[in-house]
Biotite code that builds the C-alpha atoms (Angstrom):
import biotite.structure as struc

atoms = struc.array([
    struc.Atom([-52.916, -18.469, 17.957], chain_id="A", res_id=1, res_name="MET", atom_name="CA", element="C"),
    struc.Atom([-53.313, -21.780, 15.704], chain_id="A", res_id=2, res_name="ALA", atom_name="CA", element="C"),
    struc.Atom([-49.497, -21.529, 14.837], chain_id="A", res_id=3, res_name="VAL", atom_name="CA", element="C"),
    struc.Atom([-48.752, -21.190, 18.565], chain_id="A", res_id=4, res_name="THR", atom_name="CA", element="C"),
    struc.Atom([-50.569, -24.576, 19.330], chain_id="A", res_id=5, res_name="TRP", atom_name="CA", element="C"),
    struc.Atom([-48.067, -26.273, 16.980], chain_id="A", res_id=6, res_name="LEU", atom_name="CA", element="C"),
    struc.Atom([-45.255, -25.940, 19.503], chain_id="A", res_id=7, res_name="LEU", atom_name="CA", element="C"),
    struc.Atom([-46.876, -28.446, 21.906], chain_id="A", res_id=8, res_name="ALA", atom_name="CA", element="C"),
    struc.Atom([-45.406, -31.425, 19.903], chain_id="A", res_id=9, res_name="PRO", atom_name="CA", element="C"),
    struc.Atom([-41.801, -29.449, 20.421], chain_id="A", res_id=10, res_name="LEU", atom_name="CA", element="C"),
    struc.Atom([-42.952, -29.258, 24.265], chain_id="A", res_id=11, res_name="ALA", atom_name="CA", element="C"),
    struc.Atom([-43.689, -33.032, 24.295], chain_id="A", res_id=12, res_name="PHE", atom_name="CA", element="C"),
    struc.Atom([-40.304, -34.432, 22.882], chain_id="A", res_id=13, res_name="ALA", atom_name="CA", element="C"),
    struc.Atom([-38.257, -31.948, 24.726], chain_id="A", res_id=14, res_name="ALA", atom_name="CA", element="C"),
    struc.Atom([-39.800, -33.003, 28.258], chain_id="A", res_id=15, res_name="GLU", atom_name="CA", element="C"),
    struc.Atom([-40.091, -36.746, 27.476], chain_id="A", res_id=16, res_name="LEU", atom_name="CA", element="C"),
    struc.Atom([-36.408, -36.528, 27.096], chain_id="A", res_id=17, res_name="VAL", atom_name="CA", element="C"),
    struc.Atom([-35.885, -34.207, 30.427], chain_id="A", res_id=18, res_name="ASP", atom_name="CA", element="C"),
    struc.Atom([-38.190, -36.415, 32.522], chain_id="A", res_id=19, res_name="SER", atom_name="CA", element="C"),
    struc.Atom([-36.321, -39.497, 31.090], chain_id="A", res_id=20, res_name="SER", atom_name="CA", element="C"),
    struc.Atom([-32.696, -38.330, 31.870], chain_id="A", res_id=21, res_name="LEU", atom_name="CA", element="C"),
    struc.Atom([-33.204, -35.511, 34.435], chain_id="A", res_id=22, res_name="GLY", atom_name="CA", element="C"),
    struc.Atom([-31.986, -32.870, 31.563], chain_id="A", res_id=23, res_name="MET", atom_name="CA", element="C"),
    struc.Atom([-32.670, -31.312, 28.407], chain_id="A", res_id=24, res_name="GLY", atom_name="CA", element="C"),
    struc.Atom([-35.844, -29.492, 28.080], chain_id="A", res_id=25, res_name="TYR", atom_name="CA", element="C"),
    struc.Atom([-34.689, -25.674, 28.344], chain_id="A", res_id=26, res_name="GLY", atom_name="CA", element="C"),
    struc.Atom([-31.537, -26.683, 26.341], chain_id="A", res_id=27, res_name="THR", atom_name="CA", element="C"),
    struc.Atom([-33.111, -28.159, 23.547], chain_id="A", res_id=28, res_name="ASN", atom_name="CA", element="C"),
    struc.Atom([-36.517, -25.922, 23.521], chain_id="A", res_id=29, res_name="LEU", atom_name="CA", element="C"),
    struc.Atom([-34.935, -22.724, 24.366], chain_id="A", res_id=30, res_name="VAL", atom_name="CA", element="C"),
    struc.Atom([-32.759, -22.249, 20.824], chain_id="A", res_id=31, res_name="PRO", atom_name="CA", element="C"),
    struc.Atom([-35.424, -23.946, 18.687], chain_id="A", res_id=32, res_name="ILE", atom_name="CA", element="C"),
    struc.Atom([-38.227, -21.260, 20.006], chain_id="A", res_id=33, res_name="LEU", atom_name="CA", element="C"),
    struc.Atom([-35.916, -18.495, 19.332], chain_id="A", res_id=34, res_name="LEU", atom_name="CA", element="C"),
    struc.Atom([-34.695, -19.715, 15.875], chain_id="A", res_id=35, res_name="LEU", atom_name="CA", element="C"),
    struc.Atom([-38.599, -19.871, 15.133], chain_id="A", res_id=36, res_name="LEU", atom_name="CA", element="C"),
    struc.Atom([-38.471, -16.084, 15.837], chain_id="A", res_id=37, res_name="GLY", atom_name="CA", element="C"),
    struc.Atom([-40.063, -15.980, 19.494], chain_id="A", res_id=38, res_name="TYR", atom_name="CA", element="C"),
    struc.Atom([-38.129, -13.473, 21.374], chain_id="A", res_id=39, res_name="SER", atom_name="CA", element="C"),
    struc.Atom([-36.133, -14.440, 24.586], chain_id="A", res_id=40, res_name="PRO", atom_name="CA", element="C"),
    struc.Atom([-39.016, -12.441, 26.691], chain_id="A", res_id=41, res_name="ALA", atom_name="CA", element="C"),
    struc.Atom([-41.686, -14.946, 25.609], chain_id="A", res_id=42, res_name="GLN", atom_name="CA", element="C"),
    struc.Atom([-39.597, -18.111, 25.579], chain_id="A", res_id=43, res_name="VAL", atom_name="CA", element="C"),
    struc.Atom([-37.696, -17.969, 28.865], chain_id="A", res_id=44, res_name="VAL", atom_name="CA", element="C"),
    struc.Atom([-41.012, -17.305, 31.097], chain_id="A", res_id=45, res_name="PRO", atom_name="CA", element="C"),
    struc.Atom([-42.845, -19.708, 29.352], chain_id="A", res_id=46, res_name="ALA", atom_name="CA", element="C"),
    struc.Atom([-40.190, -22.451, 29.789], chain_id="A", res_id=47, res_name="VAL", atom_name="CA", element="C"),
    struc.Atom([-39.965, -21.615, 33.374], chain_id="A", res_id=48, res_name="LEU", atom_name="CA", element="C"),
    struc.Atom([-43.803, -21.897, 33.737], chain_id="A", res_id=49, res_name="PHE", atom_name="CA", element="C"),
    struc.Atom([-43.764, -25.423, 31.928], chain_id="A", res_id=50, res_name="SER", atom_name="CA", element="C"),
    struc.Atom([-40.954, -26.670, 33.939], chain_id="A", res_id=51, res_name="GLU", atom_name="CA", element="C"),
    struc.Atom([-42.675, -25.541, 37.140], chain_id="A", res_id=52, res_name="LEU", atom_name="CA", element="C"),
    struc.Atom([-45.546, -27.471, 36.444], chain_id="A", res_id=53, res_name="LEU", atom_name="CA", element="C"),
    struc.Atom([-43.980, -30.734, 35.007], chain_id="A", res_id=54, res_name="THR", atom_name="CA", element="C"),
    struc.Atom([-41.211, -31.102, 37.725], chain_id="A", res_id=55, res_name="GLY", atom_name="CA", element="C"),
    struc.Atom([-44.146, -31.055, 40.193], chain_id="A", res_id=56, res_name="PHE", atom_name="CA", element="C"),
    struc.Atom([-46.042, -33.516, 37.933], chain_id="A", res_id=57, res_name="TRP", atom_name="CA", element="C"),
    struc.Atom([-43.107, -35.690, 37.193], chain_id="A", res_id=58, res_name="ALA", atom_name="CA", element="C"),
    struc.Atom([-42.402, -35.908, 40.687], chain_id="A", res_id=59, res_name="ALA", atom_name="CA", element="C"),
    struc.Atom([-45.834, -37.570, 41.531], chain_id="A", res_id=60, res_name="HIS", atom_name="CA", element="C"),
    struc.Atom([-45.424, -39.895, 38.221], chain_id="A", res_id=61, res_name="TRP", atom_name="CA", element="C"),
    struc.Atom([-41.952, -40.844, 39.364], chain_id="A", res_id=62, res_name="HIS", atom_name="CA", element="C"),
    struc.Atom([-43.520, -41.904, 42.561], chain_id="A", res_id=63, res_name="GLY", atom_name="CA", element="C"),
    struc.Atom([-46.543, -43.544, 41.319], chain_id="A", res_id=64, res_name="LYS", atom_name="CA", element="C"),
    struc.Atom([-44.415, -45.759, 39.233], chain_id="A", res_id=65, res_name="VAL", atom_name="CA", element="C"),
    struc.Atom([-41.961, -46.411, 42.192], chain_id="A", res_id=66, res_name="ARG", atom_name="CA", element="C"),
    struc.Atom([-38.904, -44.823, 40.692], chain_id="A", res_id=67, res_name="ASN", atom_name="CA", element="C"),
    struc.Atom([-38.622, -42.840, 43.692], chain_id="A", res_id=68, res_name="VAL", atom_name="CA", element="C"),
    struc.Atom([-40.074, -43.314, 47.537], chain_id="A", res_id=69, res_name="GLU", atom_name="CA", element="C"),
    struc.Atom([-40.760, -39.782, 48.329], chain_id="A", res_id=70, res_name="TRP", atom_name="CA", element="C"),
    struc.Atom([-39.681, -39.749, 51.970], chain_id="A", res_id=71, res_name="ARG", atom_name="CA", element="C"),
    struc.Atom([-36.381, -39.548, 54.251], chain_id="A", res_id=72, res_name="GLY", atom_name="CA", element="C"),
    struc.Atom([-33.402, -38.735, 52.220], chain_id="A", res_id=73, res_name="ALA", atom_name="CA", element="C"),
    struc.Atom([-35.096, -38.534, 48.768], chain_id="A", res_id=74, res_name="ALA", atom_name="CA", element="C"),
    struc.Atom([-37.592, -35.454, 49.698], chain_id="A", res_id=75, res_name="LEU", atom_name="CA", element="C"),
    struc.Atom([-34.777, -34.030, 51.834], chain_id="A", res_id=76, res_name="LYS", atom_name="CA", element="C"),
    struc.Atom([-32.770, -33.644, 48.934], chain_id="A", res_id=77, res_name="VAL", atom_name="CA", element="C"),
    struc.Atom([-35.109, -32.377, 46.412], chain_id="A", res_id=78, res_name="ALA", atom_name="CA", element="C"),
    struc.Atom([-36.120, -29.515, 49.426], chain_id="A", res_id=79, res_name="LEU", atom_name="CA", element="C"),
    struc.Atom([-32.538, -29.014, 49.764], chain_id="A", res_id=80, res_name="LEU", atom_name="CA", element="C"),
    struc.Atom([-31.768, -28.269, 46.218], chain_id="A", res_id=81, res_name="LEU", atom_name="CA", element="C"),
    struc.Atom([-34.880, -26.457, 45.800], chain_id="A", res_id=82, res_name="GLY", atom_name="CA", element="C"),
    struc.Atom([-34.686, -24.149, 49.058], chain_id="A", res_id=83, res_name="GLY", atom_name="CA", element="C"),
    struc.Atom([-30.890, -23.482, 47.816], chain_id="A", res_id=84, res_name="LEU", atom_name="CA", element="C"),
    struc.Atom([-32.111, -21.834, 44.417], chain_id="A", res_id=85, res_name="SER", atom_name="CA", element="C"),
    struc.Atom([-33.071, -18.549, 45.592], chain_id="A", res_id=86, res_name="ILE", atom_name="CA", element="C"),
    struc.Atom([-28.973, -18.174, 46.656], chain_id="A", res_id=87, res_name="PHE", atom_name="CA", element="C"),
    struc.Atom([-27.877, -19.785, 43.476], chain_id="A", res_id=88, res_name="GLY", atom_name="CA", element="C"),
    struc.Atom([-30.171, -17.174, 41.335], chain_id="A", res_id=89, res_name="ALA", atom_name="CA", element="C"),
    struc.Atom([-28.893, -14.392, 43.540], chain_id="A", res_id=90, res_name="VAL", atom_name="CA", element="C"),
    struc.Atom([-25.250, -15.093, 42.503], chain_id="A", res_id=91, res_name="PHE", atom_name="CA", element="C"),
    struc.Atom([-26.183, -15.585, 38.784], chain_id="A", res_id=92, res_name="GLY", atom_name="CA", element="C"),
    struc.Atom([-28.197, -12.180, 38.381], chain_id="A", res_id=93, res_name="VAL", atom_name="CA", element="C"),
    struc.Atom([-24.676, -10.766, 39.615], chain_id="A", res_id=94, res_name="PHE", atom_name="CA", element="C"),
    struc.Atom([-22.623, -12.934, 37.593], chain_id="A", res_id=95, res_name="ALA", atom_name="CA", element="C"),
    struc.Atom([-24.694, -11.996, 34.567], chain_id="A", res_id=96, res_name="ALA", atom_name="CA", element="C"),
    struc.Atom([-23.883, -8.389, 35.054], chain_id="A", res_id=97, res_name="GLU", atom_name="CA", element="C"),
    struc.Atom([-20.283, -8.859, 34.944], chain_id="A", res_id=98, res_name="HIS", atom_name="CA", element="C"),
    struc.Atom([-19.153, -11.841, 33.030], chain_id="A", res_id=99, res_name="LEU", atom_name="CA", element="C"),
    struc.Atom([-19.575, -12.068, 29.050], chain_id="A", res_id=100, res_name="SER", atom_name="CA", element="C"),
    struc.Atom([-21.729, -15.004, 27.638], chain_id="A", res_id=101, res_name="GLY", atom_name="CA", element="C"),
    struc.Atom([-18.718, -16.289, 26.117], chain_id="A", res_id=102, res_name="LEU", atom_name="CA", element="C"),
    struc.Atom([-17.531, -16.993, 29.524], chain_id="A", res_id=103, res_name="THR", atom_name="CA", element="C"),
    struc.Atom([-20.450, -18.222, 31.190], chain_id="A", res_id=104, res_name="ILE", atom_name="CA", element="C"),
    struc.Atom([-21.407, -20.527, 28.108], chain_id="A", res_id=105, res_name="ARG", atom_name="CA", element="C"),
    struc.Atom([-17.909, -22.194, 28.460], chain_id="A", res_id=106, res_name="ALA", atom_name="CA", element="C"),
    struc.Atom([-17.767, -22.323, 32.203], chain_id="A", res_id=107, res_name="TYR", atom_name="CA", element="C"),
    struc.Atom([-21.258, -24.236, 32.296], chain_id="A", res_id=108, res_name="ILE", atom_name="CA", element="C"),
    struc.Atom([-20.079, -26.633, 29.325], chain_id="A", res_id=109, res_name="ALA", atom_name="CA", element="C"),
    struc.Atom([-16.812, -27.344, 31.313], chain_id="A", res_id=110, res_name="GLY", atom_name="CA", element="C"),
    struc.Atom([-18.496, -28.140, 34.377], chain_id="A", res_id=111, res_name="VAL", atom_name="CA", element="C"),
    struc.Atom([-21.251, -30.252, 32.988], chain_id="A", res_id=112, res_name="VAL", atom_name="CA", element="C"),
    struc.Atom([-18.096, -32.430, 30.752], chain_id="A", res_id=113, res_name="ILE", atom_name="CA", element="C"),
    struc.Atom([-16.766, -33.057, 34.184], chain_id="A", res_id=114, res_name="LEU", atom_name="CA", element="C"),
    struc.Atom([-19.828, -34.333, 35.783], chain_id="A", res_id=115, res_name="MET", atom_name="CA", element="C"),
    struc.Atom([-20.259, -36.521, 32.841], chain_id="A", res_id=116, res_name="GLY", atom_name="CA", element="C"),
    struc.Atom([-16.563, -37.976, 33.160], chain_id="A", res_id=117, res_name="LEU", atom_name="CA", element="C"),
    struc.Atom([-17.031, -38.200, 37.160], chain_id="A", res_id=118, res_name="LEU", atom_name="CA", element="C"),
    struc.Atom([-19.940, -40.584, 36.427], chain_id="A", res_id=119, res_name="ILE", atom_name="CA", element="C"),
    struc.Atom([-18.741, -42.915, 33.443], chain_id="A", res_id=120, res_name="LEU", atom_name="CA", element="C"),
    struc.Atom([-15.250, -43.367, 35.126], chain_id="A", res_id=121, res_name="PHE", atom_name="CA", element="C"),
    struc.Atom([-15.817, -43.159, 39.200], chain_id="A", res_id=122, res_name="ARG", atom_name="CA", element="C"),
    struc.Atom([-14.273, -46.577, 40.535], chain_id="A", res_id=123, res_name="LYS", atom_name="CA", element="C"),
    struc.Atom([-16.703, -46.672, 43.375], chain_id="A", res_id=124, res_name="ARG", atom_name="CA", element="C"),
    struc.Atom([-20.138, -45.184, 44.646], chain_id="A", res_id=125, res_name="ARG", atom_name="CA", element="C"),
    struc.Atom([-19.493, -42.000, 46.851], chain_id="A", res_id=126, res_name="ALA", atom_name="CA", element="C"),
    struc.Atom([-20.893, -41.433, 50.044], chain_id="A", res_id=127, res_name="GLN", atom_name="CA", element="C"),
    struc.Atom([-23.952, -39.079, 50.420], chain_id="A", res_id=128, res_name="LEU", atom_name="CA", element="C"),
    struc.Atom([-22.567, -35.665, 51.027], chain_id="A", res_id=129, res_name="SER", atom_name="CA", element="C"),
    struc.Atom([-25.352, -33.065, 52.316], chain_id="A", res_id=130, res_name="TRP", atom_name="CA", element="C"),
    struc.Atom([-22.381, -30.490, 51.951], chain_id="A", res_id=131, res_name="LYS", atom_name="CA", element="C"),
    struc.Atom([-21.548, -31.483, 48.314], chain_id="A", res_id=132, res_name="GLY", atom_name="CA", element="C"),
    struc.Atom([-25.468, -31.600, 47.687], chain_id="A", res_id=133, res_name="LEU", atom_name="CA", element="C"),
    struc.Atom([-25.777, -27.930, 48.774], chain_id="A", res_id=134, res_name="SER", atom_name="CA", element="C"),
    struc.Atom([-22.875, -26.447, 46.818], chain_id="A", res_id=135, res_name="GLY", atom_name="CA", element="C"),
    struc.Atom([-24.458, -28.430, 44.032], chain_id="A", res_id=136, res_name="LEU", atom_name="CA", element="C"),
    struc.Atom([-27.914, -26.865, 44.377], chain_id="A", res_id=137, res_name="GLY", atom_name="CA", element="C"),
    struc.Atom([-26.388, -23.428, 44.473], chain_id="A", res_id=138, res_name="ILE", atom_name="CA", element="C"),
    struc.Atom([-24.156, -23.966, 41.599], chain_id="A", res_id=139, res_name="VAL", atom_name="CA", element="C"),
    struc.Atom([-27.268, -25.407, 39.274], chain_id="A", res_id=140, res_name="ALA", atom_name="CA", element="C"),
    struc.Atom([-29.547, -22.572, 40.100], chain_id="A", res_id=141, res_name="ALA", atom_name="CA", element="C"),
    struc.Atom([-26.900, -20.110, 39.467], chain_id="A", res_id=142, res_name="PHE", atom_name="CA", element="C"),
    struc.Atom([-26.487, -21.784, 35.835], chain_id="A", res_id=143, res_name="ASN", atom_name="CA", element="C"),
    struc.Atom([-30.015, -21.701, 35.435], chain_id="A", res_id=144, res_name="LYS", atom_name="CA", element="C"),
    struc.Atom([-29.995, -17.518, 36.579], chain_id="A", res_id=145, res_name="ALA", atom_name="CA", element="C"),
    struc.Atom([-27.051, -17.097, 34.085], chain_id="A", res_id=146, res_name="VAL", atom_name="CA", element="C"),
    struc.Atom([-27.834, -18.646, 31.205], chain_id="A", res_id=147, res_name="SER", atom_name="CA", element="C"),
    struc.Atom([-31.361, -20.417, 31.110], chain_id="A", res_id=148, res_name="GLY", atom_name="CA", element="C"),
    struc.Atom([-30.009, -23.839, 31.218], chain_id="A", res_id=149, res_name="GLY", atom_name="CA", element="C"),
    struc.Atom([-27.269, -26.193, 33.039], chain_id="A", res_id=150, res_name="GLY", atom_name="CA", element="C"),
    struc.Atom([-29.537, -27.078, 35.797], chain_id="A", res_id=151, res_name="TYR", atom_name="CA", element="C"),
    struc.Atom([-30.763, -30.671, 34.992], chain_id="A", res_id=152, res_name="GLY", atom_name="CA", element="C"),
    struc.Atom([-27.457, -32.189, 33.640], chain_id="A", res_id=153, res_name="PRO", atom_name="CA", element="C"),
    struc.Atom([-25.380, -30.657, 37.084], chain_id="A", res_id=154, res_name="LEU", atom_name="CA", element="C"),
    struc.Atom([-27.969, -31.656, 39.592], chain_id="A", res_id=155, res_name="VAL", atom_name="CA", element="C"),
    struc.Atom([-28.745, -35.396, 38.148], chain_id="A", res_id=156, res_name="THR", atom_name="CA", element="C"),
    struc.Atom([-25.087, -36.266, 37.610], chain_id="A", res_id=157, res_name="SER", atom_name="CA", element="C"),
    struc.Atom([-24.248, -34.371, 40.826], chain_id="A", res_id=158, res_name="GLY", atom_name="CA", element="C"),
    struc.Atom([-26.465, -36.633, 42.849], chain_id="A", res_id=159, res_name="GLN", atom_name="CA", element="C"),
    struc.Atom([-25.368, -39.711, 40.847], chain_id="A", res_id=160, res_name="VAL", atom_name="CA", element="C"),
    struc.Atom([-21.731, -38.774, 41.941], chain_id="A", res_id=161, res_name="ASN", atom_name="CA", element="C"),
    struc.Atom([-22.706, -38.143, 45.555], chain_id="A", res_id=162, res_name="CYS", atom_name="CA", element="C"),
    struc.Atom([-24.043, -41.668, 45.738], chain_id="A", res_id=163, res_name="GLY", atom_name="CA", element="C"),
    struc.Atom([-27.868, -41.169, 44.718], chain_id="A", res_id=164, res_name="VAL", atom_name="CA", element="C"),
    struc.Atom([-29.171, -43.843, 42.832], chain_id="A", res_id=165, res_name="PRO", atom_name="CA", element="C"),
    struc.Atom([-29.872, -42.807, 38.943], chain_id="A", res_id=166, res_name="THR", atom_name="CA", element="C"),
    struc.Atom([-33.195, -43.197, 39.125], chain_id="A", res_id=167, res_name="LYS", atom_name="CA", element="C"),
    struc.Atom([-34.011, -41.634, 42.129], chain_id="A", res_id=168, res_name="GLN", atom_name="CA", element="C"),
    struc.Atom([-31.693, -38.866, 41.059], chain_id="A", res_id=169, res_name="ALA", atom_name="CA", element="C"),
    struc.Atom([-33.913, -37.992, 38.021], chain_id="A", res_id=170, res_name="ILE", atom_name="CA", element="C"),
    struc.Atom([-37.089, -37.652, 40.171], chain_id="A", res_id=171, res_name="ALA", atom_name="CA", element="C"),
    struc.Atom([-35.370, -35.403, 42.441], chain_id="A", res_id=172, res_name="VAL", atom_name="CA", element="C"),
    struc.Atom([-34.128, -33.056, 39.946], chain_id="A", res_id=173, res_name="THR", atom_name="CA", element="C"),
    struc.Atom([-37.644, -32.968, 38.462], chain_id="A", res_id=174, res_name="SER", atom_name="CA", element="C"),
    struc.Atom([-39.167, -31.701, 42.103], chain_id="A", res_id=175, res_name="LEU", atom_name="CA", element="C"),
    struc.Atom([-36.104, -29.434, 42.575], chain_id="A", res_id=176, res_name="ALA", atom_name="CA", element="C"),
    struc.Atom([-36.312, -27.746, 39.465], chain_id="A", res_id=177, res_name="GLU", atom_name="CA", element="C"),
    struc.Atom([-39.957, -27.125, 39.950], chain_id="A", res_id=178, res_name="GLY", atom_name="CA", element="C"),
    struc.Atom([-38.984, -24.756, 42.940], chain_id="A", res_id=179, res_name="PHE", atom_name="CA", element="C"),
    struc.Atom([-36.323, -23.369, 40.939], chain_id="A", res_id=180, res_name="THR", atom_name="CA", element="C"),
    struc.Atom([-38.498, -22.680, 38.351], chain_id="A", res_id=181, res_name="CYS", atom_name="CA", element="C"),
    struc.Atom([-40.693, -21.080, 40.720], chain_id="A", res_id=182, res_name="PHE", atom_name="CA", element="C"),
    struc.Atom([-38.012, -18.604, 42.114], chain_id="A", res_id=183, res_name="VAL", atom_name="CA", element="C"),
    struc.Atom([-37.163, -17.569, 38.544], chain_id="A", res_id=184, res_name="GLY", atom_name="CA", element="C"),
    struc.Atom([-41.263, -16.666, 37.474], chain_id="A", res_id=185, res_name="LEU", atom_name="CA", element="C"),
    struc.Atom([-41.447, -14.700, 40.877], chain_id="A", res_id=186, res_name="VAL", atom_name="CA", element="C"),
    struc.Atom([-38.477, -12.874, 39.454], chain_id="A", res_id=187, res_name="ALA", atom_name="CA", element="C"),
    struc.Atom([-39.979, -12.088, 36.228], chain_id="A", res_id=188, res_name="TYR", atom_name="CA", element="C"),
    struc.Atom([-43.104, -10.794, 38.272], chain_id="A", res_id=189, res_name="LEU", atom_name="CA", element="C"),
    struc.Atom([-41.325, -8.422, 40.317], chain_id="A", res_id=190, res_name="ILE", atom_name="CA", element="C"),
    struc.Atom([-39.642, -7.003, 37.380], chain_id="A", res_id=191, res_name="ALA", atom_name="CA", element="C"),
    struc.Atom([-42.787, -6.862, 35.297], chain_id="A", res_id=192, res_name="GLY", atom_name="CA", element="C"),
    struc.Atom([-41.531, -8.565, 32.497], chain_id="A", res_id=193, res_name="GLN", atom_name="CA", element="C"),
    struc.Atom([-44.040, -11.825, 32.281], chain_id="A", res_id=194, res_name="LEU", atom_name="CA", element="C"),
    struc.Atom([-45.307, -12.433, 28.953], chain_id="A", res_id=195, res_name="ASP", atom_name="CA", element="C"),
    struc.Atom([-47.516, -15.472, 28.916], chain_id="A", res_id=196, res_name="ALA", atom_name="CA", element="C"),
    struc.Atom([-48.070, -16.067, 25.180], chain_id="A", res_id=197, res_name="SER", atom_name="CA", element="C"),
    struc.Atom([-46.367, -18.900, 25.092], chain_id="A", res_id=198, res_name="LEU", atom_name="CA", element="C"),
    struc.Atom([-47.577, -20.685, 28.459], chain_id="A", res_id=199, res_name="PHE", atom_name="CA", element="C"),
    struc.Atom([-50.478, -22.617, 27.172], chain_id="A", res_id=200, res_name="ALA", atom_name="CA", element="C"),
    struc.Atom([-48.752, -25.053, 24.274], chain_id="A", res_id=201, res_name="PRO", atom_name="CA", element="C"),
    struc.Atom([-45.774, -25.768, 26.120], chain_id="A", res_id=202, res_name="LEU", atom_name="CA", element="C"),
    struc.Atom([-47.652, -26.563, 29.209], chain_id="A", res_id=203, res_name="VAL", atom_name="CA", element="C"),
    struc.Atom([-49.895, -28.804, 27.451], chain_id="A", res_id=204, res_name="VAL", atom_name="CA", element="C"),
    struc.Atom([-47.328, -30.768, 25.541], chain_id="A", res_id=205, res_name="GLY", atom_name="CA", element="C"),
    struc.Atom([-44.655, -30.907, 28.377], chain_id="A", res_id=206, res_name="ALA", atom_name="CA", element="C"),
    struc.Atom([-47.526, -32.194, 30.675], chain_id="A", res_id=207, res_name="LEU", atom_name="CA", element="C"),
    struc.Atom([-48.595, -34.976, 28.207], chain_id="A", res_id=208, res_name="ALA", atom_name="CA", element="C"),
    struc.Atom([-45.281, -36.536, 27.849], chain_id="A", res_id=209, res_name="SER", atom_name="CA", element="C"),
    struc.Atom([-44.478, -37.187, 31.585], chain_id="A", res_id=210, res_name="VAL", atom_name="CA", element="C"),
    struc.Atom([-46.248, -40.251, 32.305], chain_id="A", res_id=211, res_name="PRO", atom_name="CA", element="C"),
    struc.Atom([-44.508, -41.929, 29.455], chain_id="A", res_id=212, res_name="PHE", atom_name="CA", element="C"),
    struc.Atom([-41.094, -40.343, 30.755], chain_id="A", res_id=213, res_name="SER", atom_name="CA", element="C"),
    struc.Atom([-41.524, -42.123, 33.981], chain_id="A", res_id=214, res_name="ALA", atom_name="CA", element="C"),
    struc.Atom([-42.598, -45.448, 32.547], chain_id="A", res_id=215, res_name="TRP", atom_name="CA", element="C"),
    struc.Atom([-39.248, -45.516, 30.414], chain_id="A", res_id=216, res_name="ILE", atom_name="CA", element="C"),
    struc.Atom([-37.007, -44.384, 33.673], chain_id="A", res_id=217, res_name="VAL", atom_name="CA", element="C"),
    struc.Atom([-38.793, -47.455, 35.799], chain_id="A", res_id=218, res_name="ARG", atom_name="CA", element="C"),
    struc.Atom([-38.357, -50.042, 32.527], chain_id="A", res_id=219, res_name="ARG", atom_name="CA", element="C"),
    struc.Atom([-34.779, -49.806, 32.266], chain_id="A", res_id=220, res_name="LEU", atom_name="CA", element="C"),
    struc.Atom([-32.055, -51.431, 34.457], chain_id="A", res_id=221, res_name="PRO", atom_name="CA", element="C"),
    struc.Atom([-30.093, -48.916, 36.884], chain_id="A", res_id=222, res_name="GLU", atom_name="CA", element="C"),
    struc.Atom([-26.739, -50.038, 36.176], chain_id="A", res_id=223, res_name="ARG", atom_name="CA", element="C"),
    struc.Atom([-27.300, -49.676, 32.081], chain_id="A", res_id=224, res_name="ALA", atom_name="CA", element="C"),
    struc.Atom([-29.485, -46.447, 32.755], chain_id="A", res_id=225, res_name="PHE", atom_name="CA", element="C"),
    struc.Atom([-26.676, -45.310, 34.972], chain_id="A", res_id=226, res_name="THR", atom_name="CA", element="C"),
    struc.Atom([-24.240, -45.482, 31.980], chain_id="A", res_id=227, res_name="CYS", atom_name="CA", element="C"),
    struc.Atom([-26.922, -43.727, 29.648], chain_id="A", res_id=228, res_name="PHE", atom_name="CA", element="C"),
    struc.Atom([-27.022, -40.936, 31.665], chain_id="A", res_id=229, res_name="VAL", atom_name="CA", element="C"),
    struc.Atom([-23.137, -40.417, 32.117], chain_id="A", res_id=230, res_name="GLY", atom_name="CA", element="C"),
    struc.Atom([-22.904, -40.680, 28.129], chain_id="A", res_id=231, res_name="VAL", atom_name="CA", element="C"),
    struc.Atom([-26.077, -38.224, 27.835], chain_id="A", res_id=232, res_name="ALA", atom_name="CA", element="C"),
    struc.Atom([-24.298, -35.542, 29.982], chain_id="A", res_id=233, res_name="VAL", atom_name="CA", element="C"),
    struc.Atom([-20.901, -35.957, 28.548], chain_id="A", res_id=234, res_name="LEU", atom_name="CA", element="C"),
    struc.Atom([-22.009, -35.534, 24.906], chain_id="A", res_id=235, res_name="ILE", atom_name="CA", element="C"),
    struc.Atom([-24.701, -32.659, 26.032], chain_id="A", res_id=236, res_name="LEU", atom_name="CA", element="C"),
    struc.Atom([-21.408, -30.889, 27.477], chain_id="A", res_id=237, res_name="GLY", atom_name="CA", element="C"),
    struc.Atom([-19.369, -31.723, 24.457], chain_id="A", res_id=238, res_name="LEU", atom_name="CA", element="C"),
    struc.Atom([-22.043, -30.243, 22.163], chain_id="A", res_id=239, res_name="VAL", atom_name="CA", element="C"),
    struc.Atom([-22.520, -26.838, 23.744], chain_id="A", res_id=240, res_name="SER", atom_name="CA", element="C"),
    struc.Atom([-18.844, -26.350, 24.357], chain_id="A", res_id=241, res_name="LEU", atom_name="CA", element="C"),
    struc.Atom([-18.453, -27.132, 20.391], chain_id="A", res_id=242, res_name="TRP", atom_name="CA", element="C"),
    struc.Atom([-21.620, -24.738, 19.538], chain_id="A", res_id=243, res_name="LYS", atom_name="CA", element="C"),
    struc.Atom([-20.903, -22.057, 22.290], chain_id="A", res_id=244, res_name="GLU", atom_name="CA", element="C"),
    struc.Atom([-17.255, -21.674, 22.202], chain_id="A", res_id=245, res_name="VAL", atom_name="CA", element="C"),
    struc.Atom([-15.206, -23.369, 19.623], chain_id="A", res_id=246, res_name="ILE", atom_name="CA", element="C"),
    struc.Atom([-17.610, -22.250, 16.728], chain_id="A", res_id=247, res_name="THR", atom_name="CA", element="C"),
])
């Protein structure tokens, strides 16, 4: 048990990145935990549970420091993305049974790279498209279901490309991913495969980082922050492609 609590600082660092950029918690934390010898059955439910709690906690803090106003379009977008996670998860489970892991990882890396390029090189701000956001929610949840990652980069960058302000997009991603992780946990419960051995240290570490993340987002200028997110998405996609496909 004492060794397990040493994972809390890892969760703190991963969530600091995730709540600041709208991506990176599962993508960074899952491989580390697997390398440390924990099984996927221990890691995935713990990551989902901690992201469930930090998603709602981050949404609260982003609202508190005025990165987002939880009314009107922002709340509608979060509820839409969260609600559509059910459909995306169903498609993801089906695909996981019929596609190779290499195909899935290559697809997700390609999508993430494309979204990063769109942020960095778009000529003008697009108009908010509810149809586009609906498709985004389904595809992002699909990514989460088939690989455990690829949700935050797609949802955050997709919102930015649909015209949502970057800081608001990060807050909305946190709230929407909370709903998505809830769906994933329910699936584990139904399957009777819920291992809670890593829940406590990941939750404590991740929750502690959220106020700092919200403050970081608040302090950075919007335009510079948008470019920073675009670069982060692009790098994440390229690293994923190199790690999972080329090597």
